[in-house]
N, C-alpha and C positions, 0 to 999 in steps of 0.2 A: 412170779405173781406180782411182786412189787414193781418190777420193770414194766409189766403190762399196764398196771394202774397209772404209773407216771406218764406213759405214752398216751394213754386215753385222756388223761387230764390235760396234757399239753394240746392234744388235738381239739378238745372241747374249748380250750381258751382261744384257739385260732379261729374257730368257726364263727363266733359272733363278730370278730373283727372284719372278716370278709363281708358279712351281711351289712355292717356299718358303711363299708366303702361303697358297696353297691347302692345302698339307700342314699348316701351323700351324692353320688353321681347322678342318680335319678332326680333328686331335689334340685340340683344345679341345672340340669337340662330343663326342668319344669320352670325354674325361675327365669332362665334365659328366654324360654318361649313366651312367658308372660310379659317380659319386658319388650320383646319384639312386637307382641300384640298391642301393647300400650303405645309404642312409638308409631306403629302403623295406624292406630286409631287417631292419634294426634295429627299425623300427616293428613289423614283422610278428612279430619275436621277442619284443618287449615285450608285444605284445597277444596273450598266450596266451588260451586259451579262458576260464579262470577270471578272469584280470585284465580281459579285455575285457568279460566279463559284468558285473563289478563297476563298471567305468568307465561302462558304458551302462545300469546298473540304474536304472530309472525310479521304483523304489519309494520313497516318502517314509519318513522315520524312524518315523513312527507305525505304518505297515504292517509294516516290518521288525521293530519291537518286538513287535507283535501276533503275528507269525509265530513269533518266538522263544518267546513266552509260550505259544503253542499247542503247540509242540514239548515244552516243559517239562510242560505239563498231560498230555501223552500218555506221560510218563516217558522221553522221549528227551533226557536231561539233557545229554549231551556235545554233541549236535547243537544243542541250545538255547543252550548256553554259547557256541559258535562264532558262532551267529547274533546273540546279544547283542553279541559283540565286533565283528561287522560293523557294527552300528548305530553304535558309538563310532568305528570306523575311517572309515566312509563319511560320517557326519554328526556330526563331533566337537563342533559348536557348537549342536546341537539340544537342546531340553529333555529328549528321551528319552535322549541319550547318557550323561548323568551316572548315571541310574538303571540304564542297561544295564550299566555296569561292575560294580556290586554284584550285579546279577542274574546276570551271567556267573559271578561268584565263587560265588554260591549254587548255580547249576546244576552247576558243577564239583564242589562239595562233595557234592551229591546223587549225582553220577556216581562218587564215590570217587576223584576226581582231586585229592587233597589239596594237593600242591605248587602245582598250577595255581590252586586255590581261594585259597590263601594269597597267591599273587602278584597275582591280580586284586583281592582285598580290600585288600591293602597299597597297591596303586596308588590305590584309591579313598580310603583314609584319608590318603594323602599329598596328593592333589589336592583333596579335598573334606572337610577335617576340620570337625567340628562341624555338619554338615548333617543332614538328616532321616534319611538312610540310614546315617549313620556308626555308630550302635550296632549295626546289623545287620552291617556290615563287620567290626567288632571281634569280634562274636559268631562270625562265620564263621572268622576267624583262630583264635580261642580254641578252637573246637570241632575244627578241623582239627589243631591241635597236641595237644589233649586226647586225641584218638583215636590219636595216635602215641606216647603216653607208655609207658614201659617199667616193668618191675618194679624195686623198689628197688636190686637188685644190678646194674642196667644203667645206661647213660648217661641222664641226666635233662634233657638240653637241651630236648626238646619239652615236658616238664612245666614247666620254668621259663618258657618262652615262653607256654604256655597260662595259667599263673598271672599273668604280667604283663598279658596281654590281659583276663583276668577282673577283675583289680584296676582296670584302666583303665575298664572298664564301670561298676564300682561307684563310682569317684571322679568320672568325667566325666559319666556318664549314669545317675545313681542312680534316676531315675524310669522308665527304660526297662524294658520287659518282660524283656529279656535280663539286665539287671543284677539284677533281682529273683530270677532263677533261678540266679544264679551262685554263691550262697553255698555250696551243697553241693559243687560242683566245686572251689571254692577250698579247702575243707576237705580234699578228697581229694588235691589237688595238694600242699598243705602236709604232709599226713600222709605222702605218698610221699617227699617231699624229706627230711622229718625221719627217716623210716625208713632212707633211704640214708645220711644222716649217722651214724646210730647203727650201721649195719652196718659202715661204714668205720672208725668209732671203735673198735668192738669188735675189728676186725681189727688195728688199730694196737696196741691194748692187749694183745692176745694175743701180739704179736710184740715187746713191750717198748718200743714207741715211745710213751712216755707223753705227751710234749709234743704230738705230732700227734693223739693220742687226745683230749686235753683240748680242743684247738681244735675238733674235730668235736662233742664233747658241748656245748661252749660255744655253738656255732652253733644247736643245738637249743633251748637255754635262751633264747638271745637272740632268735632269729627265729621259732621255732615253739612258743611258749609254750602255745598253745591246743590242741596235739595231745596225744594220750595218751603220746607218747614222752618228754615233759619229765620225768616222774617217774623213769624209768629213767636219763635223762641226768644228773639230779642225784645219783642213787645212784652212777653210774659216776664222776662227778666226785669224790665223797667217796672212793671206792676209789683213784682215780688220784692225787689229791693226797696221800693218806696214803702211797701207795707212793713218792712223791717226797719225803716228809717235810715237806710244806707243811701243817701241822696247821690253822692258822687258816682257810685256804680250804676244807679238808675240813669243819671245823665250820660254816662258812658254808653250804656246800652242803646239809648235813643240816638246818640251821636253816630254810633256805628251803623245803626239802622238807617238813619237819614242819609249818610254819605253813600251807602251801598244801594239803598232802595228808596230814592227820594220821592218817587211817585206811589209808594206803597200805602195802602189803606192802614196797614199796621203802624207805619210811621206817623200817620196823622193821629191815630189814637194814642200812641206813646207820647207825642208832643203835647196833646191835650192833658194827659195825666201829669206831666211835669208842670204845665202852666197852672194847674189847680193848686200846686204847692209853691207857686211863684218861682219856678226853676226853668232853666233853659238847657238844651242839649250842650254838653260840655265834655271835652276830652281831658281825662285825668291821667297824667303820666304814671306808669307802674301798674295800671289795671291789667288783669289777665286778658281782657278783650282787645286791648291795643296790641298785645303780643300775638294773639291768634289771628287778628284781621289785618296783618301787615301786607299781604299780597293782594293784588287786584283780583276781584271775584266777578264772575258772570252769573247773573240771576238765571236759573233754569226755567224752562217752560213749566208753568204751574198746571197741575192736574185739576180735575173738577173738584169743587169743594166737597168735603166729607159730610158737612152738615150746614144748615142755615146760619148757625152761630159762628162758623169759621169760614168767612168768605176768602177768596183767593184773589190777590191783585194781579193786574196785567203784568207781563214780564217787561221790565225796563231794559234799556240798552246797558251794555257793560259800563260799570262805574269804577274808576280807579280810586282805591283807598288812599287817603292822604298819608304823608309821612308823619307817623305818630310821634316820631322823635322831635319834631319841631312844631307841629300843629297843636294849638290849644283851643281854637275857635270851634264852635259847633256848626252843624250844617244849616242850610237855609230852611225857613219854615216850609212845611208841607203844602202841597196844592190842596184845593178844596175837593177832596174825595170822601166818599162814605167810608167810615171806619168800622172795624169789628167791635162787637160787644166784649166786655171784660169777663 
């Protein structure tokens, strides 16, 4: 009896252990099944219709580039731009990928998507400077900013960026087609920036902030000498320096104006301002103006006057600036021309 009870007890102890093993095995299979389902769901989520199509796209880069080019030929510029971007994204190391970046920028520009055009072109100039398509990329950036420039009384950030890109074309790629066409736009940008400096300078002058006004007029004389605004800037400097009692700099401004633009109506008015104080145009050694105006300058063709109070003189022939290191005499008196109002 005792032996039977012990056997039954041992059997009862073994029975639950078998059940635990079976339960554990079932749970493991269920866990693995669940994990497989999660992975499958994740893969299904990643493989959306668009992504899956791109992942399985059998087209070589040459065909993708040709398709994008065909879209561009049909005037579907935004679609073409995205297709060009696909070439670079799907085949980044192919020969077509590099050109696709700049073509995407061009297509965005043609579509009127200027921020996108700038971003794509800047990516190209960063990744592939000095390459065959680099002048085109700089040209796209320049034109995109150029088309966003404002009137002189508005923010000029786009104008400055356009000018920087145009100058890059002239200095780095002088023989490119785009550089050869940049001159006129450079003049327009410089004229707009000079006009803004003059407008702000006149505002400061009107409100009695003479130092701030001088800084604006000085920028025109220093940075934008070939614009039509330099004559008025020199006249305003004469007026402002006299208002501050700085006669030598006023005499300098009129002397520089007279030597470079002897027939200018602005020179006639500046000369008259000096005469009221018993002064004459005079070169003072060490003035910032004598350092700036050392090279011969050519007066540009003047645009139409912006307002009746700011007449524009006829363009004189080129005048050679004297050697400021030896000259101390002033220019000859102005001719009898009508002058601007102060």
